[in-house]
N, C-alpha and C positions, 0 to 999 in steps of 0.2 A: 504493500500500500504506500502510495506517495505521501511523504510528509508535507504538511501545510502549516506554516507558522504565521501568525498575525503579530506585527510589530506596531504597537500603539503607545509610543512614549511621549511624554511632555518634554519641554526644553530643560537644559541644564543652565539655569540663569547665569549670565555673565560669561558663558563658555560656548555652549552649542545650542542652536535652535532646535525645536522639536523635529523638524524635517532632517536636519543634520544628524541628530541622534539616531533616528529611524533608518536613515540611509546608510550610516556606518554599520549598524547592526545587520541590515540587509546584505550589504556587500561582503561583510565578513562571513555570514552564513553561506552565501552563494559560492565564495571561494573554497569553502570547506566541502560543500556538496551541492553541485549545481542542479541536482534533482529535487531539492527542497523548494517548494513553492512558498515564496514570501510575499505576504500582503502588507503593504505599508500604509498606515493611517495615523499621521501625527496628531497629537492631542493638545488640548489647552483647557483652561477652566474659566474662560471669560475675561481673564486679566491680560497682562502684558503678553504679547505674542499671539493673541487670538486671531487677529486679522491675517497675519503672516501665515499661521498654521492653516486656516481655512482656505485662503486664496491659493496657496501652493498645493494643498491636498486636493482641492476641488478644481484645480486648473482655472482659477478665476483671474481677475485683473485688478490693478490698483487705480484708484482715481486720486490724483494729487491736486490740491488747491491751497490758496493762501486764505487764511481765515483770521478772525480776531482772537488773539490769544487771551489768556486769563488776566493779563495786565492791560488789555485794551489795545495792544500793539499787534501788527500783523505777524503771523507765524506760518510756517509751511506745515501742512498736515496732509493726511491721506486716509482713505478707507478702502475696503475691498468690495468687489461685486462677484458673487458666485451664482451659478445656475441662471445667469442673465438678469434676474430681477430680485435677487436677495442681496441686500447691503449688509456688510459687517463693519461695525464702527467701534473703535476704542476711544472713549472720551478723553483719555490721557493724551492722545495725539494732538488734540486741539486745546484742551483745558487742564492739562496735567500739571502736577506739582513740579515735575522735572523742568518745566518751562519757566519757572520763577526762581531767580536767584534767592538764596536763603535770606539775605538782608531785605529783600523786597516782598517777602511773603506776608500777606495780609488779607484774610478772607472777608474783611469788610469791603474790600475794593475789588477782588477778583471776580470774574464772570464766566459763566458757562456758555456764553454767546457763540463761541467758535464751534462747540459741539452741535448747537442748533444749526449752524451753517453747513456742517457735514450732513446732518439729517436732511436739510432742505435740498442740498445737491443730489442726494440719493433719490429723493422724491421727484425732483426735476427730471432725473434720468429714467423715471418710470419704475423704480423699485417698489414691489408690492409687499415685501417683508423686510423689516429692518431689525437686525440683531445689534444691541448696544452693550458693550462691556464698559462698566463704569468704575473700575478701580483706578486708584492713583490720582484723584482729583485735587486741584488747588483751590477749590471753591466751597462756599457754604451759602449759596444763594437760592437753594430750593429748586434749582432748575429754571429760575426766572429768566436768566440770560438765554438759555436754550430756547425757551418759549418765545422770547422777544425776537430771536432770529427767524422764527417760523411765522411771525406776524401777530402774535398775541400782544395786546396792549395792557399796560399796568399803570394805574392812576393814583395820585395822592388825594388828600381831602380837598385840594383846590382844583381838582380835575386836570392836573398837570402830569405829563408822562414821567414815569420814574426812569432813572438812569441805571447804570450797572452796579452790581456788587451786593453783598449780603447786608450792608448798612441800609439799603433801600427797603428791606422787608418790613421794618417797623412803620414805614410811611405808607404802606400799601392800603388803599381803601376800596379799589374797584378793579375788576379784571374784565376785559372785553376780548372774547375769542372769535368774534365774527370775521376777523381778517386772517385767521390761521390758514396756512397752506392748504389748498383744497384737497390734496391727496392725503393729508394727515388724518382725515376722517375715515378713509377706507383702507389704508395700509395696516398691516399687522406688525406691531412692535413687541419685541421680546427683549427683556433686560437681563443680562447675566449678572445676578446679584447673589453673593454668597454670605451676606451678613443679614442679621435679623433686627438691626437697630431701628427703633421708631424714629419719627422725625424730630421729636422734642423730648425734653426731660433729661434726667441724669444719664440715661443711656442713649440719648439722641445724637444727632449729627453734630451739634455745636460742642457739647461737653466731651464727647468721645474723640472726635476727629479734628476739630478746628485748631486745637493747640499745636498739632504737628504742621499745620498750615500757616502758623504765624500768629495765632490769636493769643492775647494775654487774658487774664482772668475777667476783666471788665468786658472785653470783646466777646468772650464766650457767653456771658450772661445776656448781652445785647443781641447776639446772634440767635440765642435760644428764644428770646422773647419775639424776635422778628419772625422766626420760623413758626412759632405758635400763632402769630397774627396772620401769617401767610396761609396756614392751615384753616383758620377761621374764614378768611375771605374765599378761599378755594371751595370750602364746603357750602358757603352761602351762594356764591355766584356760579359754581360749576356742579354743585351737588355731589362732590367727591369727598369722602371722609378719609384723609390721608394721615392725620395726626399720629395715630397709633398703629398704622399699617406696618407689618413686619417688612423690613427692608427699605422703608421710605426714607430712612436717615442715611442710606448709602450715598457716597460721593457728595456729601454736603447737602443732602436733600434732593439730589437729582433723581434718585429712585422714586420719591414721591411726586416730583414734578412730571416725570415721564408717565406715571399713572394718571395724574390729574389732567394733563393736556393732550396726551396721545393715547389714552386708554391702554397703556402698555401692561404687559404681564411680567411680573418679577419671577424669574426662575433660576434655579441653580445653574451656574455657568457650564458645569460639566454635562448636565443633561442636555443643554442646548447644543453643545458641540457633538455629543454622541449622536443626537438626532440629525444634525446637519451633515454629518459625515457618513450616515447610514452604518454606523459601527456594528449595530446588532446584526444586520444582514451579513456584513463582512466576517463576523465571528462564526457563522454557520459552517460546520464541518471542518474547522481548523483543529489541529492536534495540540497546539501550544500557543499561549499568548505571552508576549514579552512587553512589559510596560516599564515605566520608571520616571524619575524626575531628578532635579538637582540635589535635593536633600529629602530623604524619606524620614519624617519625624511624626510626632503626635498629630500635627495639623493635617497630615496626609489623610487621616481618617475622618475628617470633617468636611467632606465635599470636594476634595482635590481630585484631579483627573485620574490619578492612579487608583484611587479608591473606586471611582465610578467604573473604570475599566474592569477592575477585579469583580465588582458586583455583577456586571454584565456577563463576565466569563463564568461566574458561578451559576447564573441563570441558564447558561448554555452548556454547563458541565464540562468546561474546558480548564485545564490547569494553567496557572499564571505564575510567572517569575518576574521579579523586578530587577532592573539594572539601574543603579542610581549613582550620582556623583558621590554622595555620602549616605550612610545609614546610621541614624541616631537613636533608633529604638530596637529592642530585641523582642522576641515573642513573649517573654515574661513581663514586658512593660505594657502590653496592650491586652485588651479583652480577647479571650480565647476564640470567640466566634469571629472576631475581626481578623485575628492573626491567621486563622485557618483558611482565609480567603486566598492566601499566597502559599505556593509550594516552596518558595525561597526568595529571600531579599538579599541582593548583592550590591556591593560597592565597587566602583572602578579602581579605588585606591588599594594598592596591593602592598604598600609599605609606608612607614612614617614619611610624610612629606608636607610641605607648606601648601596652603590654599593656592598661592600663586603658581606653584609647580604643578598642582593638580589641574588647574585651568589651562596652563600652557601645554600640558601633555594629555589633555582629555581625550583627544582622538585616539592616540596610541593605547592609552589605558582602557578605553572602551572596546577597542578591537581585541585587546588581550583577554579581558574577562569574557567577552562574547565567545571567543575561540574555545576557552576552557569549558564554558557552560554548554555550548553546542556539542562539543566533543563528548561530554558526559551524557547529554541527552541522546545522541546517536547511539552510544554504546548501550544505554538502557533500552532503547527501542529494539536493538538487535537481540538482546537477551530474553 
């Protein structure tokens, strides 16, 4: 019987992209035995690298454009289109914290307007489904900037249009969505959201996430009050109750804003990627699944792509091994039911070395451990 192996790994952050990891494993396997059929399906969890993973896996294309960055200045951003009418957007490309120098970080001022411009462009191009990854934001504006880019108008008590930034939320008195992009009402929006934080309160967007975006104690309090006001006006004018919605606090409230203005569905990022890449179908009749990520740790088992792949493999009764940059947990550290999802967890690091060395030599290290594991696998198959 011909061996069939599915390789569905995530990236090794700072070292190899998901496609590079999968390709290295595939090429190493084929060099050892060209009769093995290898199916490559790079993974992501909705965060950094999601656009690249889906575009390359699905043979899509990139759309590049200049948008308004989080500080209000132009930045170069991109998104992907797959299957002709599905857009894949990472909000960090246009409104990410990485775009703001540390000394200029201030969520009172930063805006998600550029993310709205990416969505608008996707709709202009006729996309019927829009997948938005919302990790790594520089903003705490409730998605107001995103909505402004799509034609939504926000007014203060003097009926004057509000400007950009989280500081505007407290001044909000009225929302007018009559001018929203016409396609926004018919397109399907899915948000890769792996946090359950509500919009406001001690576990909300302001208190949990805005300090890392440059907010001091007073800013945090004002932003939280602003988000509460935002939620009240949204409920009154749009009929959407987003204040305590799980995930509404993600990306500075962008999660809630996407639900309020675009009727988006908040979903685990891994589930979206699995569905978009038809991974369930690819897993039919394979003999082994290989997955992995940069660092396998406790967080892996809370919605990361490796865990999602393993759960799908269990459903299909296929054994799974992981090949990772590093492994920081042992079977004794995690619940037995979870640990039994994997037949083995392996690291590419084969001797004491610095992180710098591991990153520099990641390709060779990955090839080496793959050869050893596949050699073992082939011998087991023969016995």
